[in-house]
C-alpha positions as CSV (number, residue, x, y, z in Angstrom):
1,M,-58.9,237.4,38.9
2,K,-61.8,236.3,36.8
3,T,-61.4,233.2,34.5
4,G,-63.8,231.4,32.2
5,V,-66.9,230.3,33.8
6,K,-66.5,231.3,37.3
7,D,-64.5,233.8,39.1
8,I,-61.8,232.2,41.0
9,A,-62.7,234.0,44.2
10,V,-66.5,232.7,44.2
11,Y,-65.2,229.1,43.1
12,S,-62.9,229.3,46.1
13,L,-65.4,230.1,48.6
14,E,-68.3,227.8,47.0
15,F,-65.7,225.0,46.8
16,R,-64.9,225.4,50.5
17,Q,-68.5,225.6,51.4
18,L,-69.3,222.3,49.7
19,L,-66.2,220.3,51.1
20,Y,-67.4,221.6,54.5
21,K,-70.7,220.1,53.9
22,A,-69.2,216.7,52.2
23,I,-67.3,216.5,55.7
24,E,-70.4,217.4,58.0
25,L,-72.6,214.7,56.0
26,Y,-69.7,212.2,56.7
27,G,-70.4,212.6,60.4
28,G,-67.2,215.0,60.5
29,N,-65.2,212.1,59.5
30,K,-62.7,213.4,57.0
31,T,-61.2,210.1,56.4
32,G,-64.5,209.5,54.3
33,V,-64.0,212.2,51.8
34,F,-61.8,212.9,49.3
35,V,-61.3,215.3,46.3
36,L,-60.9,214.6,42.7
37,S,-58.9,217.4,40.7
38,I,-60.9,218.5,37.7
39,P,-60.4,216.5,34.1
40,D,-59.0,218.7,31.2
41,Y,-61.4,218.6,28.2
42,G,-59.2,221.0,26.4
43,Y,-57.5,217.4,25.3
44,T,-60.9,216.2,23.3
45,P,-61.8,216.8,20.2
46,F,-64.6,219.1,21.6
47,G,-62.0,221.4,23.3
48,A,-59.1,221.3,21.4
49,S,-59.2,224.6,19.2
50,N,-59.4,226.5,23.0
51,R,-57.0,224.0,24.6
52,A,-54.3,226.7,25.9
53,T,-57.0,228.7,27.6
54,I,-59.1,225.5,28.8
55,S,-56.1,224.4,30.2
56,A,-54.9,227.5,32.0
57,E,-58.6,227.8,33.7
58,I,-58.4,224.2,34.8
59,N,-55.0,224.7,36.6
60,E,-56.2,227.6,38.3
61,Y,-59.3,225.9,39.6
62,N,-57.3,222.7,40.6
63,R,-54.7,224.9,42.3
64,I,-57.5,226.1,44.7
65,N,-59.2,223.2,45.3
66,R,-55.9,221.1,45.9
67,E,-54.9,224.1,48.6
68,I,-58.3,223.7,50.1
69,A,-58.4,220.0,50.6
70,N,-54.8,219.9,52.1
71,E,-55.9,222.8,54.3
72,L,-59.0,220.8,55.7
73,G,-56.9,217.4,55.5
74,V,-58.9,215.7,53.1
75,A,-57.5,213.4,50.4
76,Y,-56.7,214.6,47.2
77,F,-56.2,212.8,43.7
78,D,-54.8,214.4,40.7
79,I,-56.4,212.8,37.7
80,T,-56.0,215.7,35.3
81,P,-52.7,214.6,34.1
82,I,-54.8,211.2,32.8
83,S,-57.4,213.2,31.1
84,R,-54.7,214.7,28.9
85,E,-53.5,211.3,27.8
86,A,-56.9,211.6,25.8
87,I,-55.1,213.4,22.8
88,S,-53.4,210.2,22.1
89,K,-55.7,207.5,23.3
90,P,-59.3,207.6,21.7
91,E,-60.3,205.0,24.0
92,Y,-60.3,207.0,26.9
93,L,-63.1,209.1,25.4
94,A,-66.7,208.3,25.5
95,S,-68.8,208.5,22.0
96,D,-69.6,212.1,22.1
97,Q,-65.9,212.6,22.3
98,L,-66.1,214.9,25.2
99,H,-66.8,212.6,28.6
100,P,-64.6,210.0,30.1
101,S,-65.0,206.3,29.1
102,G,-64.8,203.4,31.2
103,E,-61.1,203.0,30.5
104,M,-60.3,206.4,31.6
105,Y,-62.6,205.9,34.6
106,A,-60.6,202.6,35.2
107,R,-57.6,204.8,35.5
108,W,-58.6,207.2,38.0
109,V,-60.0,204.5,40.1
110,D,-56.5,202.3,39.8
111,L,-54.7,205.9,41.0
112,M,-56.7,206.3,44.0
113,F,-56.2,202.5,45.1
114,S,-52.5,203.1,44.3
115,S,-52.7,205.9,46.6
116,N,-53.8,206.0,50.3
117,G,-57.3,207.2,50.4
118,I,-59.7,204.3,49.6
119,K,-60.8,202.0,52.0
120,I,-63.1,199.2,51.5
121,S,-64.8,198.4,54.9
122,T,-65.6,201.3,57.0
123,T,-66.9,201.4,60.6
124,S,-70.0,203.3,61.5
125,V,-69.7,207.0,62.3
126,S,-71.7,206.4,65.2
127,G,-68.9,204.7,67.3
128,V,-69.9,201.2,67.3
129,G,-67.2,198.7,68.4
130,E,-64.0,197.8,66.2
131,N,-65.4,194.4,65.1
132,D,-68.6,196.1,63.6
133,E,-67.9,196.9,60.1
134,V,-69.8,196.7,56.8
135,T,-67.9,194.8,54.4
136,V,-68.5,194.8,50.7
137,Y,-67.1,193.0,48.1
138,P,-65.8,192.5,45.4
139,N,-65.3,196.3,45.6
140,P,-64.8,197.2,42.6
141,A,-68.0,195.2,41.6
142,T,-69.4,194.5,38.2
143,N,-72.4,192.4,38.6
144,L,-73.4,191.7,42.2
145,A,-72.2,193.8,45.2
146,H,-72.5,191.7,48.6
147,F,-72.7,193.3,51.8
148,H,-72.2,191.6,55.3
149,I,-73.5,193.8,58.3
150,P,-73.2,192.3,61.6
151,N,-76.4,193.3,63.1
152,G,-78.3,193.5,59.9
153,A,-79.8,196.2,57.9
154,T,-83.2,197.7,58.1
155,E,-82.3,200.4,55.3
156,I,-79.9,201.0,52.8
157,A,-79.4,203.9,50.0
158,V,-77.1,204.3,47.5
159,Y,-75.9,207.5,45.6
160,D,-74.1,208.4,42.8
161,S,-71.3,210.6,43.0
162,S,-73.6,213.6,41.8
163,G,-75.5,212.7,44.9
164,I,-78.8,211.2,42.9
165,K,-80.2,208.2,44.9
166,V,-80.0,205.2,42.5
167,F,-81.2,202.7,45.2
168,H,-82.9,202.6,48.3
169,A,-84.9,199.7,50.4
170,E,-86.2,199.7,53.4
171,T,-87.0,196.3,54.7
172,G,-85.6,193.5,57.0
173,F,-82.3,192.3,55.6
174,S,-80.2,189.5,56.8
175,N,-76.6,189.9,57.7
176,D,-75.2,189.1,54.5
177,F,-77.1,190.7,51.3
178,S,-76.6,191.8,47.8
179,I,-77.5,194.4,45.1
180,N,-77.6,193.9,41.6
181,V,-75.6,196.4,40.0
182,S,-75.0,195.4,36.6
183,G,-77.1,198.3,35.0
184,W,-75.5,200.8,36.9
185,G,-72.8,203.1,35.0
186,P,-68.9,202.7,36.1
187,G,-67.8,205.1,38.6
188,I,-67.9,205.6,42.5
189,Y,-71.1,205.7,44.6
190,F,-71.9,206.1,48.3
191,Y,-74.0,203.9,50.7
192,R,-75.9,204.5,53.7
193,I,-77.0,201.6,55.7
194,K,-78.9,201.7,58.8
195,N,-79.1,198.7,61.2
196,A,-82.2,198.0,63.7
197,G,-80.2,200.1,66.6
198,E,-80.4,203.2,64.3
199,T,-76.4,203.2,63.7
200,V,-75.6,204.6,60.7
201,Y,-72.9,203.0,58.3
202,R,-71.5,205.0,55.2
203,G,-68.9,204.0,52.7
204,K,-67.9,203.6,48.9
205,L,-68.6,201.3,46.5
206,I,-66.8,201.2,43.1
207,I,-68.6,200.0,39.7
208,K,-66.5,199.0,36.7
209,Q,-67.6,197.5,33.6
210,T,-67.0,194.1,32.7
211,G,-63.8,193.4,31.0
212,W,-61.8,196.2,33.2
């Protein structure tokens, strides 16, 4: 079956490969990986004229990504119904009348936290003791994100949801340090911290707009 932009069979194959890669990059720990459904832009002014076709295609893509996520035991969050509320809530759209606004991102984050998929503190994927955890607070953050790591950090990198590195530093940190995130856009970010013993810690950092 072929639908819209990408053939369903191709999408299924490529999505599965991407999800396997995400699990691999997180050290094989599936609890550190999650899947979001595809938002429906047919419910925006940009896609309104072709809403029925767009929604049908997105439903099919979401059927595939949900089935694969469930098969691999990865958390799945269905944000599509929230995206469809944009038809009656213009505040859910950015100024281009297509992309989600900070308010819609906030709804997505609320959904994720009300489910069982998001954990703030994460233990090392390298298998250090139970008490050796990275703590991030506040999370969600708006201005400063504070980190606590028991053995101190030698390197930290933060990536946005598309994999672009937005922060990197290599120096001797204390056990407690902060990052100014006030200029970052709202959304979900991923940190990678290495300590002096070469242990690597990974986790999620949520950025929200002031006033959420």
